N, C-alpha and C positions, 0 to 999 in steps of 0.2 A: 132728504139725507143724502143720498147717492150722488146728488147734484153739488152737494155743498162743497165749499172749498175746504183746504187742510185747516186753516184758521178757523172757519166757522165750526168745524167739526171739534176742533180744540175747544172752543167757548162752550159748546153743548155739553161736552165732556165735563168741563170745569163746573158748569152750572147744574150738573146731574140731570140735564134732559134726556141723556142716553148714556148708556154704559158702553165700555169698549167690547164686551162680549156681543152685544146687541148689534153694534155697528160691525164688528168682525162678521158676524153670521150673515149680515145684509150683503156685505161685498163678497163672501164666499158664494153666497146663492147667486149673485150676479155673474160671478166667474163660472160657476156651473151651469149657468143657463147659456152664456155667450162663448165660452172657450172652444167649443166643438166647432163653431164658425170662424172665429178670429185666429185661434192657436196662438193667443198672446202668452200663455203659460205654458212652461215645460213641466214643473213640478208643483204640485198644491197639496199641502198636508193639513187638513181641517184640524185634527186634533192638536198638531203642533201650535196652528194659529190661535186655537180657542185658549189654549194653555197660556199662550202669551198674554191674551187678552184678559184672562182671569187674573193674572199676575198685576197686570196694569191696574185694574179695577181694585185689587188689594191695596196698591200702593196709594191710589187716590184716596181710599178709605182712611188710610193713616196720615192723610194730610198732604202728601206729596202732590207738587204741581209741575208742569212743564207741557210745552207747546206739542211734544211729539208723544208724551205719556198716553198710551191706549190707541194711537193712530195707526191704522192699517196701512202698510207700505209693502210694494213688491220690489224684489231685488233682481236685477239683470242677472242670469245664470253664469256671470263670469267671476261673482263675489264668492270666495269661499265660505261656506256655512258648516259649522261642525256637526257632523252626523247626518248631513242631508246632500242629495245629489248635487254636485257642481259639474255641469256636463260642458259648458263653453259652446253648446249648440252642436257638439261632435261626436261622432261615433267613437272616437278616440277615448273619452272620457264618459261615455254613456252611463257606466255603472261606477262612477267614482264617487266615494263620499269622503268630503274633507275632514281630517281630524283636527281642524282648527278653523275659527273665524277670521274673516279679514277684518283689519282694523275700524273699518267703516260699520261693518255688522256689530262689532263689539260697542261701537259708540251709540248705535240705535238701540242696542239691547239695554246698556246703561241708562239711556233717555226713556225707556220703557215703550218704544214702538212695538208693533205687532207685525211679524213677517206673514204676508198673504202667501207667500212662494216665490219660486224663481220664474222669471220671465224669458221668453224666447229671444234669440238673437242669431245674427250672422255667426257661421262658424268661427270660433275664434276672434271675433269681432271684425272679421274681414269681410266687409261687404257694405253696401249703400241701400240695400232693398229688403233685407231680411228674407232673401230667398235660398242663401246658402246653408241654412240651419239643417243639422241631420234629421230634427223632427219636423221638418217641413215649414212652408212658407207661414210668415204671419199675414194677415189680411187687414187693410186699412178700413177702419170702422164707417169712414164716410162713402166708400164704395170698395166693396169686398172683391171687386175684379182687380183691384189696385194694390200697390205696394205701400207699406206704412213708412217706409224709409228705414235705414239701417245705420249702424248694427244694433242699435237699442230699439228696433222696431217693437219689440214685445212689450218693453216697458211704455213706450209712447201711445200704442194701441190700447193697452189697459188703462191708461189715463183718459184717453179719448172718449173710450167706451163705458167710462165710469165703473170699471172693474177695480179700481184703486183710486185713492184721492191724490196719491204720489207714489212715485216710483224711482228707483235708483238706476241709472245707466252707466256708461263710460263713453269718453269721447277721445279719440285717437287723431281722426282727421274731421271730424264733424258729427260724430255718432250719437250725440245727445240733440244737436241742434237741428241736423237735417230731418231726422224722423218727426221731431217736435214740429217742424214747418209742415211736413207733409201730413201730419195727424191733427193739426189744429190744437197744439198744446204750446207749453212753455218747456225750453230746455236750456240748461247752462253748462257751460264749460268754465270751471274755475281757473284761476292761474296755476300754472304747473308749480307742484309742490304745496300747494295750500291743502290739498286732502290726500292723506296718506295712500299709496299703492300697496301697502302690505296687504298679501290675500287676493289681490286682484290677479287673475290668471294673465300673464303678460302676453302682449302683442307686439308693441314697439315701445319699448321702455323709456325712451326720450320724449314720447309724445302722449302715452297713455295718462288719462286722468278721470278720476271718478266724478260724477255729476249728476244732479237731481232733475227730475222731469215731475211737472204738476200741472194744474190748471192756471195759475197766476203765478206773476213775478214775485208777489208777496208770500204764497207758498214755497217758492224756490228759496226765498231767503231763510225760512224757517228751517228747510231740508239742510241747506248749506251749514247753518249754524250748528247742526246736529252732526255733520260730516268733517267740517274743518278741525285741524289741530294737528300740533306736531306729534310725530311718532318715530321714536329712535330706532326703531326697526326698519325704517325705510330710509336710506341715505339721502334721497331726494327732497325729504320732507323739510319744509321751511319752520324754524322755530320762530314762531309769531305768535303773540297773544291771540286769543279768540275774540273775534270781532262780532258785532252787530251788522247785519247786512240789510235790515229794512229802515236805513235813515232816509228822512225826507230829502228831497232834491229840488232845487229851484231852477226851474227850466228857463226862466227869463236871464238871457245872458249866456246859457249854456252853449258852448262850441260844438257844433255837430258837423264832423267831418264827412263830406260825400265824395268819395273816390270815383274819378271818371272811370276806372277800370271795372267798377261794380254796376255801371248803367250802360251796358253795351248792347249791340243789336242782337246778341244772344239770347236776351231776356224774352220770356213768352209776354205777349201783350197783358195778359191778366195778372201776371206778377208785377209788372213795371206800373201797371194802373194802381195796383194796391199800395205798393211802396211809395210812389209819388204821392198818393193821398196822406200817408202816414209822415211824409217829409213836410207837407204842407201844413199838418196839424201841429208838428213841433215849431214851425215857423210862426203860426198863429199864436203860440204860447210864448213867444218872445225869444225863442232860441235863435242863435246866430249860425246861420249855414255857412260853411267854408268849404270851397272847393279844393279838392287834394289829388295828388298823384300817388300811386303805389305801384311803381313801374314793373316791380318784379313779381306782381300777382299771377301773370301770364304764365310763369315757369314754376309757380308753386306746386301745380299738380305733378309734373315731372320730377321735381326735388323729393317731393313727398313719395312718388311711387318708386323711387330708389331707396330713400333712408327706411321706410316703414318694412319694406321687404327684407331688406338686408338685417334689419334687427329681428325681424319674425323668425328668420331662417335660423338665427342663433338661439332664440327663445323656445323655439318649438323642437330644437333637437334633443331637448330632455324626453320627448315622447316617443320612446323606442321599443316599448314592450317589455322592458326588464324590471322597472321598479314598481309602476301602477299603470292604469289605463289598459287600454285594448291589446291584446297580444294575439297574432296569428295562431290557429290551432295546429296548422300543419307547416312544417319548414324542414330543411335539411341540416342547416347549420346556423351559427350565430348571425353571420351577414345576411343570410336567406331570412332569418327571422326578423332582423331589422326592416329589411325591404318589404316583405309581405305584411308586417304589421302596419307601416306607415302608408302603405299603398291601400290596405282596407280601411284604416282609421281616419285618414284625411279625405276632406272633398275636394272638388276641382279647384274651387278658388283658393283654398288653403295650399295645395300643391303648385299652382301657379304662383303664388308669392314667394313660397319656399325656393323654388326653382330660380325666380328672378333674384331673390336675395341672395343666394349663393353665389349666382354668376357675378353679380356686381361687387361680390366681396372677394372673388378668386384672384390669383396671381395674374396680373397683367391688365386686369379690369378695375381694380381698387381705385387707382388714381383718376382712371378714365371717368368713372361714374360715381363711386360712392364719395370720394373727395370732392368732386365739383359739386355734387349734390350738397354737401355739408356747407360749402362755400355760398351757395344760392340761399341756403337756409339763413345764413349771417346776414345777406343782401336784404333779405326779407325783413328780418328783425330791424335792421337799420332803417328800412322804409317806414316802419311803424314808428320808431324812435323819433325820426324828423316830423312825422305827422302828428304826433302828440304834444310837439312843440306849438303846433297852432290850432289845436282842438282838443276837446275834452273826452268826447266820444266819436266812433266812427259808425256810420249807418249805411246799410244796404241791404239788399234781399239776401236770405239764408240761401236759397238755391235758385238756379236760373229757371227752372220749371216746378209746376206743381206735380203731385204724385202721378207716375206712369203706371201702365197696365202690367200685371204679373207676367213675366217672361218677355217683355217688350226689350230688355237689354241683356238678357243672360248671353245671347249668343256673341255680344259684341262688348266685352268687359271695358274697352277703352271709352266707350260711350258712356258707361255708368261711372267711370272715374272721374271723367270730366264734369260730370254733376256736383264734384266737390269743390269746385274751383273758388268758392267764396268762403267756405268753412276750413279749407286747410290752411290758409296763411297764419290764423291765430295760433294754432298748435305748434307750427313750425317757429313762431317766435315766443311761445310759451305764456300767451297773452288769454284773459278772461273774455268771453263772448256769450250772447245769449241770443236765443230765437223766441219771439212771441207770435202770435198769430196778428195779421194786420188787414185780413180781407179774405175774399173767395174769389175765384176765377170763374169765367162763363160756365164752366162745368158743375160749379158749386163745390170746388176742392179748396182747400184752405191754402193760404198763401203766409210764409214766414218772413218777419221782418228781423234781421240781425244787428245787433248792437255790440261793437267790440271796445274794450276800454284798455288803458294801461295796466300793468303789473299791479294786483292787488287793487284794482278799482271795481271790485264787485259790487260794493255798496252803492256807487254813482250808477252803475248799469242797471242795477235791480231798482233803484229809485226812479230813475227816468221811465223803465219800463211799467212800472206801477202807475206813475202819473199818466201814462198813455192808457193803461187799461181802466182807469177810474172814468175816463172820458168815452171809452167805446166799450162794445160788448162781443168783440170777435171772439175774446176767450171763453165766453159763456155759452157759446152756440155748442148744441148737442147733436151728434151725427143721427140723420133721419133714418139710417139703417139699423141703429142700435138704440131706439126709444126707452125713455126711463118707464 
């Protein structure tokens, strides 16, 4: 039961082979057994979870149906949840209980999903390894000495370790896809605006996007159908009819773009071999491979690490100790209270990005850095527009390496940032992209395959990924360090 896909569990609930309460108890027991080692969850409230499950069972008893009705799900601790802690992995919000629900949380409650709790994350979603959390690092279920990826590392680790059949993350520069790749699960970043950001604690507002993490592409489709939808409270929400994302895709004749910038000498040999094997499989199914150039990929990381910190410095200015969140106990005056509160409340990575963001927005540097970064962002978007005139999907590795050891890159943040080189371009252009498992390296660590599509191309992305998973079993492997 713990190893079943979300769709299989939904079928079992529909056939009355299991109840939501039984399912929820099984996953809660798994969390209790493994969370001490993996640290994937920050907040677990069994009473609240079981109350959700009982309501779901009552709804099914009345004849209601739904793919998410009674399904246990984890929520990244960046989603506001009414009456429950929403910490963002930070001391600043360690004891903050939201007075309202995020739009996505509302949608899942309406669908009857069961909340298993709030998953660990890099502080305010700033990180690629889930080591910057105030509540300690998350450990990779495949090798507990290694990172699970970030910033949605808690959600990815929870799904990989079978502590949840699905979980929600967010993706600003790759934070659903990169941890999915490192943890051997599937992660999706939808088109910007397809899913409401209302109730997501903001990091970089023009880049943040809610996204699901699950075992299979088919499960991602179910979760996305529950999340997507217009919300008038979010000014960037797109008014678009709710769609079905589990549509079949014909691989024969599908044009798959292979950017030369994604197949460089910097790829680890194990990553290159696994991705090459996936390319060969798509070709064997009749897909047409198209060589592409995305020339501004190489400057994507630089542009992102100007734009994102600039927006973060503005968004995080609200955390000043006056209205809510942490406040320093001792201070001399108002300015001293601001300074001490922010010094105590924020961790090193958040402070670093606030300082960078404030610098690039300051007088005399705005034009030199921020404005130039926005121009580069436009050039990256134009690269993709030209590419999608020649192809239907773009394929490449999700990350240049597999999961690295805890602490390996904390002393050199730039090296960690460079690991986002393949995931950053899609958010800068507002495009949908996903990561699915495509093999393992020589150390037995998962490798992620990334597919990127044009705006609102989620159905084709998920369909192509589903076809691949019908012929392979990489997504079905269970970490040896967390056996069932």
